[in-house]
Phi, psi and omega in degrees: 000133183283154170293344180283352191278138171265127178281101175199173173209152186187175169247136182237140174268130172254149189206164181253139173221111187066232179262006182254158170241132187242166182218140175233137183305131178299340180286345178266350186264122175270325183192168175227130185231162164290164178292126179267185176296139186250133174258120177287148179240118179298150174060035177260153180297157191296343177277342179277106173285332181154226177202162178217183186253114182248090182041054169095343175265148178270124186246114171290148180241132182240128170286111186294333177298305184297320181291339173284344179109002171285158188273000186232147177278170172309136172283124185266135176205199183295328183271358182299131186224163178245124174267114184271114181260120175257115184233105176057034177086355183269122176260132174218137187263116179264113184275127180231160186278331176199155173247127183271295178190176177265127183245138169256132187252154168253170176310137169078014183274347186255127183244159184294161181278121180290141182295339186261000176278121169057066181309329184291350185254132170298124186301330184296340181280347182243126186267337180173186181232143176247127181261123184244132180093187183228159179052233181276356180267011182290130175242158194243128171250116179275127185271124184281127169272096189298330181295323179284312183309313186270358184048061190296327176297318176293317184293328176296317184292320182299312179304310183301318178293329186257355191288341179278338181268341189308320184249005178283123185279142183277152170300133177280118183291141184278131181290125183301139172078009187290338184294319185251001179237158177233144186249134181231155161257120190263150181203166179256140165235100194058241183265350181275132180266126182244171170203163180221141173303138193298322184292343176274354184255126177278322186188156174227135190220169174286162182297114183278182169288120189247136180257127178289147176235118184298152167087357182274159177301156181303331181285353179258112186280337180144202181230168183206155178251139177221113186040054169094339186266137176270115182242125173290137176257118178265151169259101179285336175301315175302313177297331182260009178076023184234176184244137176268131171268102182290333194271353180297132189282354176260355169303129180229166181240117182262136187247132184224165181243119171250103177065047183062012175249129183278123187226139183241160172214160177264143177234147180292332172187148177268135187267293193196163169265130182231138173270121186230122180295136180305328181294346180262000181251120185243157172302152179288168172311158183303324183300333172270318177312319183281350177269120182288133181074025177304139179300325185272123187256339188188167175243135176257120180264095186259166172052051182061029179090351184279345178237107181254124182242127183274121182274132182256149176258105188311314192304336184262010180282325176230154181262180191300319187294310188297318179297327172296317184299311185299323178296321184287323177297321180293318182295313181296324178297334175279002183075021185084352184279120177269119174285138171289092188232103179278096186299321182300310190285320184289328177305327173296327187269349185277155173229148173249134185241136170264122183246151188206168182246143165217116188061040184064005180256151185255137179230159170213158185226134173301136191294339180300325179279350192261118180280312177191172179232124180239170168290156185276119182196147166056059186255134181266120170287146179234118180288159177059044173248158173305154184303329185280351182270108178281340182152206175230154168229160183257115182246094185054040171098349186256142177274126187237117175288145179254133178258122173276103178297332179299313179296314178298336174259010174059054170252165179286146180294158180220137174301142175289143178219187185296349180262353176295132182234169182234113181262122178272122194249143167266107174255107186050249186254019182213174181243143181222156178251131173260122176279122183228161184283336190188129173266126187272286196193166174258127177251144172248112181232159174271157193299319184297340180284350181262117179274151176283164173300123185308139194290333176302313180295316183301321183277344182285310179218186178278098186250017186303340180291339178260113184273343175173177185238125170268116182252100181266108179307308191299306188254017179048044181247136178236136181238124178280111181280120189262131165276098193285340172304330190264355178292342182225145172284166183300325181293318179300314177303319175301317186288326182291320175298320180295322180301316187289327182282345176083000000 
């Protein structure tokens, strides 16, 4: 027996990375799966590919080739697999090029890792070598030290430091300027732009699968289910004498609460969140004003009066008899089962999130931090500013620095197009604009739907700007919830303040 021999026995899963064969103790392996859909996470080490949804759990994915110190990632092919490792309750997915077999070892079969073997690999990641076969047919399996690969010490410290904060709700900031301004979400019905006050909107979603119900008025498109609630879908197009194109990718569904009944209507596209000074909100034209219960409650005069937006009153979208009929349809569609739904309690737990895309990944910001959403236009470039500062814009007399989130997340630049939007954020004592590829929707979610950042990601780099992960099991979609306060250092915030001060 060699002095190098470690006295142990175990069962190992062997797998390939490049030209080498490695092994992981079966006690650390929860399961082996095919490569799933990956959600990329910005500003991660090159070996962290992102994360995915594993039956409701957020699973970080690590390219084992890059993690071991090779200069090339794993080659993805038909045999590529993810080995899900469970270390002290911390799950990590290790991407490997192929899984070979399960090896059972006997006492004294494992040797220490020779210093001259496989110089391309950091030795701390290898706990020993397993010799398989006899004579000239001996093959070598390098055994992975999963504690080092996952950095279990750092991950454990991260968990310990953040365990008290994981489910702790942050105080919702009061939006600056809310006393003299009202906030609306604007949308289009054909060419006309309408808006509803933001606090009257429960949620904005993509067009769901709608079930037609016979015997309903023509303006009712049908019903759909959302988190156990049956919601009737109205066509304002029909009400306003127009036709809805349901197949358009920009179509959205706006959900409002009318008399404690959830009602939805379709819009051709959602434009922006706008803050409107009360001096720019006027009574509707007399033709609307004279109609009792008119849908139009006010006219918003935007862009120096060049852009007129009709503000709608949700309570007047349907009359009392129609509302009772819609309520009856929703109740009957539940099969007569009444949900135990405490509106007061759930409202305290629910959060509204503005979601958007950058490089096909989905991000979210608490709506309390969002002042408004505008089109990308009239940007003034400023020399000698940080790389991520695109320039400044003039927003109703206020200088707003523009942050290119692509640059901030170290992604390639992308030409601005008709979908590019600027999200105006309240950041400490100032406003800044985030340039994003696309604004998706406004979601209403429960606090319990927000998962913490996996400790492996939290320990790998400074990921404090990711506050949590909204994990949609059904459509395999993940939303990274951003903490805008943590996106910038103190020095960077000072530079942004200097830009505003001119």
